[in-house]
N, CA, C and O atoms as CSV, one atom per row, in Angstrom:
chain,resi,resn,atom,element,x,y,z
A,1,UNK,N,N,-65.067,-49.820,-42.199
A,1,UNK,CA,C,-64.477,-48.842,-41.282
A,1,UNK,C,C,-64.819,-47.440,-41.765
A,1,UNK,O,O,-64.888,-47.180,-42.966
A,2,UNK,N,N,-65.031,-46.547,-40.812
A,2,UNK,CA,C,-65.417,-45.170,-41.114
A,2,UNK,C,C,-64.363,-44.231,-40.559
A,2,UNK,O,O,-63.965,-44.343,-39.399
A,3,UNK,N,N,-63.916,-43.307,-41.391
A,3,UNK,CA,C,-62.987,-42.276,-40.942
A,3,UNK,C,C,-63.715,-40.929,-40.978
A,3,UNK,O,O,-64.435,-40.616,-41.926
A,4,UNK,N,N,-63.511,-40.154,-39.931
A,4,UNK,CA,C,-64.145,-38.845,-39.805
A,4,UNK,C,C,-63.087,-37.792,-39.530
A,4,UNK,O,O,-62.194,-38.000,-38.709
A,5,UNK,N,N,-63.187,-36.670,-40.214
A,5,UNK,CA,C,-62.207,-35.605,-40.042
A,5,UNK,C,C,-62.938,-34.272,-39.916
A,5,UNK,O,O,-63.632,-33.841,-40.836
A,6,UNK,N,N,-62.772,-33.627,-38.764
A,6,UNK,CA,C,-63.398,-32.332,-38.518
A,6,UNK,C,C,-62.491,-31.195,-38.973
A,6,UNK,O,O,-61.269,-31.331,-39.014
A,7,UNK,N,N,-63.114,-30.079,-39.311
A,7,UNK,CA,C,-62.376,-28.864,-39.626
A,7,UNK,C,C,-63.284,-27.667,-39.340
A,7,UNK,O,O,-64.492,-27.815,-39.153
A,8,UNK,N,N,-62.682,-26.488,-39.311
A,8,UNK,CA,C,-63.456,-25.270,-39.153
A,8,UNK,C,C,-63.433,-24.647,-37.774
A,8,UNK,O,O,-64.004,-23.577,-37.560
A,9,UNK,N,N,-62.777,-25.310,-36.839
A,9,UNK,CA,C,-62.689,-24.732,-35.506
A,9,UNK,C,C,-61.796,-23.501,-35.490
A,9,UNK,O,O,-61.111,-23.203,-36.468
A,10,UNK,N,N,-61.812,-22.795,-34.378
A,10,UNK,CA,C,-60.981,-21.609,-34.251
A,10,UNK,C,C,-61.404,-20.780,-33.066
A,10,UNK,O,O,-62.112,-21.246,-32.173
A,11,UNK,N,N,-60.958,-19.547,-33.075
A,11,UNK,CA,C,-61.269,-18.623,-31.994
A,11,UNK,C,C,-62.178,-17.519,-32.526
A,11,UNK,O,O,-61.956,-16.986,-33.613
A,12,UNK,N,N,-63.188,-17.190,-31.756
A,12,UNK,CA,C,-64.142,-16.172,-32.164
A,12,UNK,C,C,-64.632,-15.426,-30.930
A,12,UNK,O,O,-64.611,-15.969,-29.826
A,13,UNK,N,N,-65.066,-14.201,-31.110
A,13,UNK,CA,C,-65.612,-13.433,-29.990
A,13,UNK,C,C,-67.066,-13.829,-29.746
A,13,UNK,O,O,-67.756,-14.313,-30.644
A,14,UNK,N,N,-67.503,-13.616,-28.536
A,14,UNK,CA,C,-68.892,-13.897,-28.185
A,14,UNK,C,C,-69.830,-13.152,-29.137
A,14,UNK,O,O,-69.622,-11.982,-29.458
A,15,UNK,N,N,-70.854,-13.856,-29.570
A,15,UNK,CA,C,-71.792,-13.291,-30.531
A,15,UNK,C,C,-71.456,-13.617,-31.970
A,15,UNK,O,O,-72.261,-13.393,-32.874
A,16,UNK,N,N,-70.263,-14.147,-32.177
A,16,UNK,CA,C,-69.818,-14.472,-33.512
A,16,UNK,C,C,-70.299,-15.833,-33.991
A,16,UNK,O,O,-71.070,-16.511,-33.312
A,17,UNK,N,N,-69.830,-16.221,-35.174
A,17,UNK,CA,C,-70.256,-17.463,-35.796
A,17,UNK,C,C,-69.060,-18.275,-36.280
A,17,UNK,O,O,-68.000,-17.735,-36.598
A,18,UNK,N,N,-69.263,-19.576,-36.325
A,18,UNK,CA,C,-68.304,-20.502,-36.920
A,18,UNK,C,C,-69.088,-21.608,-37.611
A,18,UNK,O,O,-70.223,-21.907,-37.240
A,19,UNK,N,N,-68.473,-22.207,-38.616
A,19,UNK,CA,C,-69.077,-23.359,-39.285
A,19,UNK,C,C,-68.100,-24.512,-39.252
A,19,UNK,O,O,-67.011,-24.438,-39.822
A,20,UNK,N,N,-68.499,-25.576,-38.582
A,20,UNK,CA,C,-67.684,-26.776,-38.526
A,20,UNK,C,C,-68.082,-27.721,-39.666
A,20,UNK,O,O,-69.242,-27.787,-40.070
A,21,UNK,N,N,-67.092,-28.436,-40.161
A,21,UNK,CA,C,-67.331,-29.442,-41.188
A,21,UNK,C,C,-66.787,-30.784,-40.730
A,21,UNK,O,O,-65.834,-30.853,-39.955
A,22,UNK,N,N,-67.398,-31.830,-41.214
A,22,UNK,CA,C,-66.931,-33.189,-40.938
A,22,UNK,C,C,-66.942,-33.954,-42.255
A,22,UNK,O,O,-67.989,-34.107,-42.883
A,23,UNK,N,N,-65.787,-34.426,-42.663
A,23,UNK,CA,C,-65.671,-35.222,-43.883
A,23,UNK,C,C,-65.612,-36.693,-43.508
A,23,UNK,O,O,-64.787,-37.108,-42.695
A,24,UNK,N,N,-66.490,-37.469,-44.108
A,24,UNK,CA,C,-66.556,-38.903,-43.824
A,24,UNK,C,C,-66.010,-39.699,-44.995
A,24,UNK,O,O,-66.185,-39.317,-46.152
A,25,UNK,N,N,-65.353,-40.795,-44.695
A,25,UNK,CA,C,-64.824,-41.654,-45.750
A,25,UNK,C,C,-64.765,-43.092,-45.251
A,25,UNK,O,O,-64.967,-43.373,-44.070
A,26,UNK,N,N,-64.485,-43.985,-46.180
A,26,UNK,CA,C,-64.378,-45.391,-45.818
A,26,UNK,C,C,-65.376,-46.231,-46.578
A,26,UNK,O,O,-66.486,-45.787,-46.868
A,27,UNK,N,N,-64.977,-47.449,-46.900
A,27,UNK,CA,C,-65.832,-48.315,-47.701
A,27,UNK,C,C,-67.130,-48.624,-46.973
A,27,UNK,O,O,-68.192,-48.700,-47.590
A,28,UNK,N,N,-67.043,-48.801,-45.666
A,28,UNK,CA,C,-68.240,-49.105,-44.892
A,28,UNK,C,C,-69.218,-47.944,-44.919
A,28,UNK,O,O,-70.425,-48.148,-45.047
A,29,UNK,N,N,-68.704,-46.730,-44.800
A,29,UNK,CA,C,-69.571,-45.559,-44.799
A,29,UNK,C,C,-70.263,-45.419,-46.139
A,29,UNK,O,O,-71.452,-45.104,-46.193
A,30,UNK,N,N,-69.537,-45.650,-47.220
A,30,UNK,CA,C,-70.105,-45.477,-48.549
A,30,UNK,C,C,-71.149,-46.534,-48.883
A,30,UNK,O,O,-71.964,-46.340,-49.785
A,31,UNK,N,N,-71.128,-47.649,-48.164
A,31,UNK,CA,C,-72.053,-48.729,-48.483
A,31,UNK,C,C,-73.204,-48.845,-47.493
A,31,UNK,O,O,-74.054,-49.726,-47.626
A,32,UNK,N,N,-73.234,-47.959,-46.497
A,32,UNK,CA,C,-74.276,-48.058,-45.476
A,32,UNK,C,C,-74.975,-46.744,-45.223
A,32,UNK,O,O,-74.638,-45.719,-45.815
A,33,UNK,N,N,-75.955,-46.785,-44.334
A,33,UNK,CA,C,-76.686,-45.596,-43.924
A,33,UNK,C,C,-76.225,-45.204,-42.523
A,33,UNK,O,O,-76.293,-45.999,-41.586
A,34,UNK,N,N,-75.762,-43.983,-42.402
A,34,UNK,CA,C,-75.224,-43.526,-41.131
A,34,UNK,C,C,-75.879,-42.225,-40.697
A,34,UNK,O,O,-75.868,-41.242,-41.437
A,35,UNK,N,N,-76.442,-42.220,-39.510
A,35,UNK,CA,C,-76.789,-40.962,-38.870
A,35,UNK,C,C,-75.493,-40.354,-38.345
A,35,UNK,O,O,-74.542,-41.076,-38.045
A,36,UNK,N,N,-75.456,-39.039,-38.236
A,36,UNK,CA,C,-74.223,-38.388,-37.795
A,36,UNK,C,C,-74.540,-37.324,-36.756
A,36,UNK,O,O,-75.637,-36.767,-36.717
A,37,UNK,N,N,-73.554,-37.061,-35.925
A,37,UNK,CA,C,-73.806,-36.089,-34.864
A,37,UNK,C,C,-72.568,-35.333,-34.441
A,37,UNK,O,O,-71.447,-35.641,-34.845
A,38,UNK,N,N,-72.810,-34.336,-33.613
A,38,UNK,CA,C,-71.735,-33.549,-33.006
A,38,UNK,C,C,-71.833,-33.659,-31.490
A,38,UNK,O,O,-72.916,-33.579,-30.910
A,39,UNK,N,N,-70.693,-33.841,-30.876
A,39,UNK,CA,C,-70.555,-33.809,-29.428
A,39,UNK,C,C,-69.464,-32.797,-29.106
A,39,UNK,O,O,-68.703,-32.387,-29.982
A,40,UNK,N,N,-69.397,-32.399,-27.837
A,40,UNK,CA,C,-68.332,-31.487,-27.429
A,40,UNK,C,C,-67.878,-31.798,-26.017
A,40,UNK,O,O,-68.623,-32.352,-25.208
A,41,UNK,N,N,-66.631,-31.428,-25.740
A,41,UNK,CA,C,-66.072,-31.636,-24.409
A,41,UNK,C,C,-65.304,-30.404,-23.994
A,41,UNK,O,O,-64.305,-30.033,-24.611
A,42,UNK,N,N,-65.785,-29.780,-22.944
A,42,UNK,CA,C,-65.119,-28.611,-22.386
A,42,UNK,C,C,-64.081,-29.061,-21.365
A,42,UNK,O,O,-64.182,-30.168,-20.836
A,43,UNK,N,N,-63.085,-28.225,-21.079
A,43,UNK,CA,C,-62.049,-28.599,-20.105
A,43,UNK,C,C,-62.658,-28.970,-18.760
A,43,UNK,O,O,-63.468,-28.228,-18.204
A,44,UNK,N,N,-62.261,-30.118,-18.252
A,44,UNK,CA,C,-62.731,-30.548,-16.946
A,44,UNK,C,C,-64.135,-31.098,-16.914
A,44,UNK,O,O,-64.656,-31.399,-15.840
A,45,UNK,N,N,-64.764,-31.237,-18.076
A,45,UNK,CA,C,-66.140,-31.734,-18.128
A,45,UNK,C,C,-66.232,-32.977,-18.993
A,45,UNK,O,O,-65.326,-33.269,-19.773
A,46,UNK,N,N,-67.322,-33.704,-18.854
A,46,UNK,CA,C,-67.550,-34.868,-19.685
A,46,UNK,C,C,-68.030,-34.443,-21.074
A,46,UNK,O,O,-68.572,-33.355,-21.267
A,47,UNK,N,N,-67.811,-35.333,-22.021
A,47,UNK,CA,C,-68.289,-35.069,-23.379
A,47,UNK,C,C,-69.814,-35.058,-23.377
A,47,UNK,O,O,-70.447,-35.882,-22.716
A,48,UNK,N,N,-70.399,-34.120,-24.119
A,48,UNK,CA,C,-71.858,-33.989,-24.126
A,48,UNK,C,C,-72.387,-33.897,-25.550
A,48,UNK,O,O,-71.690,-33.473,-26.472
A,49,UNK,N,N,-73.631,-34.303,-25.697
A,49,UNK,CA,C,-74.321,-34.261,-26.978
A,49,UNK,C,C,-74.593,-32.815,-27.388
A,49,UNK,O,O,-74.931,-31.975,-26.555
A,50,UNK,N,N,-74.440,-32.537,-28.689
A,50,UNK,CA,C,-74.746,-31.211,-29.222
A,50,UNK,C,C,-75.904,-31.297,-30.221
A,50,UNK,O,O,-76.924,-30.628,-30.054
A,51,UNK,N,N,-75.741,-32.123,-31.259
A,51,UNK,CA,C,-76.762,-32.201,-32.297
A,51,UNK,C,C,-76.588,-33.497,-33.071
A,51,UNK,O,O,-75.501,-34.074,-33.100
A,52,UNK,N,N,-77.665,-33.949,-33.697
A,52,UNK,CA,C,-77.611,-35.166,-34.492
A,52,UNK,C,C,-78.547,-35.016,-35.687
A,52,UNK,O,O,-79.539,-34.289,-35.630
A,53,UNK,N,N,-78.211,-35.722,-36.776
A,53,UNK,CA,C,-79.018,-35.663,-37.988
A,53,UNK,C,C,-79.164,-37.063,-38.560
A,53,UNK,O,O,-78.214,-37.845,-38.552
A,54,UNK,N,N,-80.342,-37.375,-39.050
A,54,UNK,CA,C,-80.593,-38.690,-39.621
A,54,UNK,C,C,-79.860,-38.860,-40.944
A,54,UNK,O,O,-79.321,-37.902,-41.498
A,55,UNK,N,N,-79.847,-40.096,-41.443
A,55,UNK,CA,C,-79.138,-40.374,-42.687
A,55,UNK,C,C,-79.697,-39.542,-43.837
A,55,UNK,O,O,-78.936,-39.040,-44.663
A,56,UNK,N,N,-81.002,-39.395,-43.896
A,56,UNK,CA,C,-81.624,-38.648,-44.991
A,56,UNK,C,C,-81.505,-37.137,-44.811
A,56,UNK,O,O,-81.671,-36.369,-45.759
A,57,UNK,N,N,-81.215,-36.727,-43.585
A,57,UNK,CA,C,-81.191,-35.296,-43.295
A,57,UNK,C,C,-82.541,-34.747,-42.870
A,57,UNK,O,O,-82.651,-33.571,-42.522
A,58,UNK,N,N,-83.566,-35.584,-42.894
A,58,UNK,CA,C,-84.899,-35.121,-42.581
A,58,UNK,C,C,-85.213,-35.030,-41.111
A,58,UNK,O,O,-86.198,-34.403,-40.723
A,59,UNK,N,N,-84.385,-35.652,-40.280
A,59,UNK,CA,C,-84.600,-35.609,-38.843
A,59,UNK,C,C,-83.398,-35.033,-38.132
A,59,UNK,O,O,-82.262,-35.421,-38.406
A,60,UNK,N,N,-83.643,-34.102,-37.212
A,60,UNK,CA,C,-82.558,-33.496,-36.445
A,60,UNK,C,C,-82.981,-33.360,-34.993
A,60,UNK,O,O,-84.170,-33.343,-34.674
A,61,UNK,N,N,-81.995,-33.263,-34.127
A,61,UNK,CA,C,-82.261,-33.038,-32.715
A,61,UNK,C,C,-81.094,-32.258,-32.135
A,61,UNK,O,O,-79.946,-32.433,-32.544
A,62,UNK,N,N,-81.409,-31.383,-31.164
A,62,UNK,CA,C,-80.397,-30.512,-30.592
A,62,UNK,C,C,-80.440,-30.552,-29.066
A,62,UNK,O,O,-81.484,-30.789,-28.459
A,63,UNK,N,N,-79.291,-30.316,-28.476
A,63,UNK,CA,C,-79.261,-30.091,-27.040
A,63,UNK,C,C,-79.969,-28.774,-26.742
A,63,UNK,O,O,-79.935,-27.850,-27.554
A,64,UNK,N,N,-80.601,-28.690,-25.595
A,64,UNK,CA,C,-81.316,-27.463,-25.233
A,64,UNK,C,C,-80.387,-26.248,-25.244
A,64,UNK,O,O,-80.806,-25.143,-25.590
A,65,UNK,N,N,-79.142,-26.456,-24.870
A,65,UNK,CA,C,-78.200,-25.348,-24.731
A,65,UNK,C,C,-77.834,-24.700,-26.062
A,65,UNK,O,O,-77.349,-23.569,-26.083
A,66,UNK,N,N,-78.060,-25.401,-27.172
A,66,UNK,CA,C,-77.688,-24.851,-28.489
A,66,UNK,C,C,-78.887,-24.677,-29.409
A,66,UNK,O,O,-78.759,-24.099,-30.488
A,67,UNK,N,N,-80.035,-25.161,-29.001
A,67,UNK,CA,C,-81.229,-25.087,-29.843
A,67,UNK,C,C,-81.564,-23.640,-30.170
A,67,UNK,O,O,-81.662,-22.790,-29.284
A,68,UNK,N,N,-81.739,-23.379,-31.466
A,68,UNK,CA,C,-82.034,-22.022,-31.905
A,68,UNK,C,C,-80.799,-21.237,-32.306
A,68,UNK,O,O,-80.904,-20.199,-32.959
A,69,UNK,N,N,-79.633,-21.725,-31.922
A,69,UNK,CA,C,-78.378,-21.040,-32.275
A,69,UNK,C,C,-77.532,-21.856,-33.249
A,69,UNK,O,O,-76.834,-21.294,-34.092
A,70,UNK,N,N,-77.596,-23.167,-33.131
A,70,UNK,CA,C,-76.808,-24.062,-33.982
A,70,UNK,C,C,-77.725,-24.759,-34.980
A,70,UNK,O,O,-78.891,-25.029,-34.693
A,71,UNK,N,N,-77.172,-25.045,-36.165
A,71,UNK,CA,C,-77.915,-25.787,-37.182
A,71,UNK,C,C,-77.032,-26.882,-37.755
A,71,UNK,O,O,-75.931,-26.616,-38.236
A,72,UNK,N,N,-77.518,-28.110,-37.701
A,72,UNK,CA,C,-76.798,-29.248,-38.256
A,72,UNK,C,C,-77.361,-29.552,-39.640
A,72,UNK,O,O,-78.565,-29.448,-39.873
A,73,UNK,N,N,-76.472,-29.927,-40.551
A,73,UNK,CA,C,-76.890,-30.286,-41.897
A,73,UNK,C,C,-75.909,-31.286,-42.474
A,73,UNK,O,O,-74.848,-31.523,-41.898
A,74,UNK,N,N,-76.259,-31.877,-43.614
A,74,UNK,CA,C,-75.357,-32.836,-44.240
A,74,UNK,C,C,-75.548,-32.810,-45.748
A,74,UNK,O,O,-76.584,-32.386,-46.260
A,75,UNK,N,N,-74.528,-33.272,-46.436
A,75,UNK,CA,C,-74.544,-33.403,-47.885
A,75,UNK,C,C,-74.064,-34.816,-48.196
A,75,UNK,O,O,-72.863,-35.086,-48.162
A,76,UNK,N,N,-74.981,-35.704,-48.493
A,76,UNK,CA,C,-74.615,-37.111,-48.706
A,76,UNK,C,C,-73.858,-37.333,-50.016
A,76,UNK,O,O,-73.186,-38.353,-50.172
A,77,UNK,N,N,-73.955,-36.413,-50.937
A,77,UNK,CA,C,-73.165,-36.532,-52.164
A,77,UNK,C,C,-71.692,-36.298,-51.857
A,77,UNK,O,O,-70.815,-36.958,-52.414
A,78,UNK,N,N,-71.435,-35.350,-50.962
A,78,UNK,CA,C,-70.057,-35.037,-50.594
A,78,UNK,C,C,-69.587,-35.822,-49.371
A,78,UNK,O,O,-68.440,-35.677,-48.948
A,79,UNK,N,N,-70.461,-36.652,-48.800
A,79,UNK,CA,C,-70.117,-37.377,-47.563
A,79,UNK,C,C,-69.643,-36.395,-46.489
A,79,UNK,O,O,-68.611,-36.599,-45.851
A,80,UNK,N,N,-70.409,-35.343,-46.308
A,80,UNK,CA,C,-70.013,-34.292,-45.368
A,80,UNK,C,C,-71.172,-33.906,-44.456
A,80,UNK,O,O,-72.343,-34.027,-44.817
A,81,UNK,N,N,-70.812,-33.444,-43.278
A,81,UNK,CA,C,-71.774,-32.939,-42.314
A,81,UNK,C,C,-71.263,-31.599,-41.806
A,81,UNK,O,O,-70.057,-31.355,-41.766
A,82,UNK,N,N,-72.199,-30.729,-41.416
A,82,UNK,CA,C,-71.825,-29.390,-41.009
A,82,UNK,C,C,-72.536,-29.002,-39.711
A,82,UNK,O,O,-73.590,-29.539,-39.369
A,83,UNK,N,N,-71.932,-28.065,-39.013
A,83,UNK,CA,C,-72.573,-27.470,-37.842
A,83,UNK,C,C,-72.376,-25.962,-37.929
A,83,UNK,O,O,-71.274,-25.461,-37.708
A,84,UNK,N,N,-73.436,-25.249,-38.247
A,84,UNK,CA,C,-73.396,-23.799,-38.271
A,84,UNK,C,C,-73.693,-23.300,-36.865
A,84,UNK,O,O,-74.756,-23.573,-36.309
A,85,UNK,N,N,-72.752,-22.574,-36.303
A,85,UNK,CA,C,-72.875,-22.105,-34.924
A,85,UNK,C,C,-72.961,-20.584,-34.927
A,85,UNK,O,O,-72.011,-19.905,-35.315
A,86,UNK,N,N,-74.084,-20.057,-34.500
A,86,UNK,CA,C,-74.304,-18.617,-34.433
A,86,UNK,C,C,-74.485,-18.183,-32.983
A,86,UNK,O,O,-74.732,-19.007,-32.102
A,87,UNK,N,N,-74.362,-16.899,-32.753
A,87,UNK,CA,C,-74.545,-16.329,-31.410
A,87,UNK,C,C,-73.732,-17.106,-30.381
A,87,UNK,O,O,-74.243,-17.485,-29.327
A,88,UNK,N,N,-72.490,-17.331,-30.692
A,88,UNK,CA,C,-71.641,-18.143,-29.823
A,88,UNK,C,C,-71.424,-17.469,-28.478
A,88,UNK,O,O,-71.351,-16.244,-28.374
A,89,UNK,N,N,-71.323,-18.304,-27.455
A,89,UNK,CA,C,-71.115,-17.855,-26.084
A,89,UNK,C,C,-69.825,-18.452,-25.551
A,89,UNK,O,O,-69.373,-19.481,-26.053
A,90,UNK,N,N,-69.223,-17.831,-24.545
A,90,UNK,CA,C,-68.001,-18.408,-23.957
A,90,UNK,C,C,-68.206,-19.848,-23.483
A,90,UNK,O,O,-67.276,-20.654,-23.536
A,91,UNK,N,N,-69.400,-20.174,-23.027
A,91,UNK,CA,C,-69.657,-21.546,-22.567
A,91,UNK,C,C,-69.730,-22.561,-23.698
A,91,UNK,O,O,-69.835,-23.760,-23.442
A,92,UNK,N,N,-69.676,-22.100,-24.947
A,92,UNK,CA,C,-69.591,-23.023,-26.077
A,92,UNK,C,C,-68.154,-23.477,-26.335
A,92,UNK,O,O,-67.914,-24.341,-27.178
A,93,UNK,N,N,-67.217,-22.902,-25.619
A,93,UNK,CA,C,-65.814,-23.282,-25.775
A,93,UNK,C,C,-65.622,-24.751,-25.426
A,93,UNK,O,O,-65.975,-25.193,-24.333
A,94,UNK,N,N,-65.060,-25.498,-26.364
A,94,UNK,CA,C,-64.892,-26.944,-26.174
A,94,UNK,C,C,-64.181,-27.518,-27.398
A,94,UNK,O,O,-64.004,-26.844,-28.413
A,95,UNK,N,N,-63.785,-28.770,-27.271
A,95,UNK,CA,C,-63.381,-29.549,-28.438
A,95,UNK,C,C,-64.646,-30.190,-28.997
A,95,UNK,O,O,-65.383,-30.857,-28.272
A,96,UNK,N,N,-64.891,-29.988,-30.271
A,96,UNK,CA,C,-66.091,-30.516,-30.925
A,96,UNK,C,C,-65.726,-31.753,-31.741
A,96,UNK,O,O,-64.781,-31.749,-32.529
A,97,UNK,N,N,-66.509,-32.813,-31.524
A,97,UNK,CA,C,-66.261,-34.092,-32.171
A,97,UNK,C,C,-67.388,-34.446,-33.126
A,97,UNK,O,O,-68.566,-34.268,-32.818
A,98,UNK,N,N,-67.008,-34.943,-34.272
A,98,UNK,CA,C,-67.943,-35.508,-35.237
A,98,UNK,C,C,-68.066,-37.007,-34.945
A,98,UNK,O,O,-67.079,-37.661,-34.606
A,99,UNK,N,N,-69.269,-37.539,-35.076
A,99,UNK,CA,C,-69.480,-38.956,-34.797
A,99,UNK,C,C,-70.512,-39.534,-35.757
A,99,UNK,O,O,-71.364,-38.815,-36.281
A,100,UNK,N,N,-70.423,-40.849,-35.979
A,100,UNK,CA,C,-71.353,-41.517,-36.895
A,100,UNK,C,C,-71.896,-42.780,-36.249
A,100,UNK,O,O,-71.186,-43.481,-35.527
A,101,UNK,N,N,-73.164,-43.059,-36.518
A,101,UNK,CA,C,-73.803,-44.288,-36.037
A,101,UNK,C,C,-74.502,-44.955,-37.217
A,101,UNK,O,O,-75.137,-44.293,-38.037
A,102,UNK,N,N,-74.373,-46.272,-37.287
A,102,UNK,CA,C,-74.943,-46.991,-38.405
A,102,UNK,C,C,-76.434,-47.145,-38.171
A,102,UNK,O,O,-76.882,-48.066,-37.489
A,103,UNK,N,N,-77.185,-46.233,-38.745
A,103,UNK,CA,C,-78.627,-46.207,-38.542
A,103,UNK,C,C,-79.245,-45.251,-39.554
A,103,UNK,O,O,-78.639,-44.243,-39.916
A,104,UNK,N,N,-80.461,-45.574,-40.014
A,104,UNK,CA,C,-81.185,-44.649,-40.880
A,104,UNK,C,C,-81.670,-43.437,-40.082
A,104,UNK,O,O,-81.625,-42.304,-40.562
A,105,UNK,N,N,-82.129,-43.692,-38.866
A,105,UNK,CA,C,-82.606,-42.576,-38.057
A,105,UNK,C,C,-81.511,-42.204,-37.091
A,105,UNK,O,O,-80.348,-42.300,-37.481
A,106,UNK,N,N,-81.772,-41.785,-35.856
A,106,UNK,CA,C,-80.694,-41.383,-34.973
A,106,UNK,C,C,-81.026,-41.661,-33.520
A,106,UNK,O,O,-82.181,-41.810,-33.119
A,107,UNK,N,N,-79.951,-41.722,-32.760
A,107,UNK,CA,C,-80.021,-41.759,-31.314
A,107,UNK,C,C,-79.148,-40.630,-30.798
A,107,UNK,O,O,-78.178,-40.250,-31.453
A,108,UNK,N,N,-79.474,-40.095,-29.647
A,108,UNK,CA,C,-78.666,-39.044,-29.042
A,108,UNK,C,C,-77.630,-39.606,-28.077
A,108,UNK,O,O,-76.813,-38.870,-27.524
A,109,UNK,N,N,-77.676,-40.905,-27.887
A,109,UNK,CA,C,-76.795,-41.526,-26.892
A,109,UNK,C,C,-75.389,-41.688,-27.441
A,109,UNK,O,O,-75.198,-42.206,-28.542
A,110,UNK,N,N,-74.414,-41.247,-26.678
A,110,UNK,CA,C,-73.027,-41.334,-27.108
A,110,UNK,C,C,-72.613,-42.772,-27.399
A,110,UNK,O,O,-71.850,-43.029,-28.330
A,111,UNK,N,N,-73.115,-43.698,-26.605
A,111,UNK,CA,C,-72.734,-45.102,-26.755
A,111,UNK,C,C,-73.197,-45.699,-28.082
A,111,UNK,O,O,-72.681,-46.731,-28.510
A,112,UNK,N,N,-74.159,-45.062,-28.729
A,112,UNK,CA,C,-74.669,-45.589,-29.999
A,112,UNK,C,C,-73.827,-45.149,-31.197
A,112,UNK,O,O,-74.064,-45.600,-32.318
A,113,UNK,N,N,-72.864,-44.286,-30.973
A,113,UNK,CA,C,-72.003,-43.816,-32.055
A,113,UNK,C,C,-70.731,-44.652,-32.067
A,113,UNK,O,O,-69.998,-44.688,-31.079
A,114,UNK,N,N,-70.471,-45.319,-33.179
A,114,UNK,CA,C,-69.341,-46.228,-33.248
A,114,UNK,C,C,-68.084,-45.641,-33.854
A,114,UNK,O,O,-67.007,-46.225,-33.732
A,115,UNK,N,N,-68.202,-44.496,-34.506
A,115,UNK,CA,C,-67.039,-43.886,-35.155
A,115,UNK,C,C,-66.927,-42.430,-34.722
A,115,UNK,O,O,-67.924,-41.717,-34.607
A,116,UNK,N,N,-65.686,-42.008,-34.485
A,116,UNK,CA,C,-65.429,-40.671,-33.961
A,116,UNK,C,C,-64.259,-40.022,-34.683
A,116,UNK,O,O,-63.314,-40.695,-35.093
A,117,UNK,N,N,-64.337,-38.698,-34.834
A,117,UNK,CA,C,-63.204,-37.948,-35.328
A,117,UNK,C,C,-62.274,-37.567,-34.194
A,117,UNK,O,O,-62.508,-37.909,-33.035
A,118,UNK,N,N,-61.219,-36.856,-34.543
A,118,UNK,CA,C,-60.210,-36.465,-33.553
A,118,UNK,C,C,-60.578,-35.197,-32.803
A,118,UNK,O,O,-60.016,-34.911,-31.746
A,119,UNK,N,N,-61.521,-34.438,-33.346
A,119,UNK,CA,C,-61.977,-33.234,-32.667
A,119,UNK,C,C,-61.350,-31.964,-33.230
A,119,UNK,O,O,-60.256,-31.986,-33.793
A,120,UNK,N,N,-62.066,-30.868,-33.064
A,120,UNK,CA,C,-61.567,-29.556,-33.463
A,120,UNK,C,C,-61.905,-28.556,-32.364
A,120,UNK,O,O,-63.014,-28.555,-31.831
A,121,UNK,N,N,-60.944,-27.714,-32.034
A,121,UNK,CA,C,-61.105,-26.791,-30.911
A,121,UNK,C,C,-61.910,-25.561,-31.331
A,121,UNK,O,O,-61.652,-24.955,-32.370
A,122,UNK,N,N,-62.877,-25.215,-30.510
A,122,UNK,CA,C,-63.637,-23.973,-30.661
A,122,UNK,C,C,-63.460,-23.168,-29.383
A,122,UNK,O,O,-63.751,-23.650,-28.288
A,123,UNK,N,N,-62.986,-21.948,-29.529
A,123,UNK,CA,C,-62.777,-21.075,-28.376
A,123,UNK,C,C,-63.548,-19.782,-28.586
A,123,UNK,O,O,-63.367,-19.097,-29.593
A,124,UNK,N,N,-64.406,-19.453,-27.630
A,124,UNK,CA,C,-65.221,-18.242,-27.704
A,124,UNK,C,C,-64.786,-17.318,-26.577
A,124,UNK,O,O,-64.893,-17.662,-25.400
A,125,UNK,N,N,-64.302,-16.154,-26.944
A,125,UNK,CA,C,-63.833,-15.200,-25.944
A,125,UNK,C,C,-64.935,-14.199,-25.615
A,125,UNK,O,O,-65.773,-13.870,-26.454
A,126,UNK,N,N,-64.910,-13.731,-24.391
A,126,UNK,CA,C,-65.943,-12.784,-23.942
A,126,UNK,C,C,-65.550,-11.345,-24.216
A,126,UNK,O,O,-66.307,-10.427,-23.900
């Protein structure tokens, strides 16, 4: 079983930055290879893909809407994943979810992620 806990959300003005963190734990996580990703859900909208990173950290992929502004990274020693968000826009306002999929590489499909955190709110004011 894998437990995921997000932190780092908050309120920021447009153009500002935030760094989200995701702490992973669990015997299954420590004994396997997991790609990890970030998704987000804005009010009244479906959850959407934001970014994903392979188990080694060598492969990443981003949604077009955040490419060039957000950077995903991970630290496998600390069992942690991060999302550095720069040049934030009001349309980035959403609950951001950390997710893990048991795979060396990654998929962007939500259905391929078997473990999810509770989410952290990010609010960007104009």
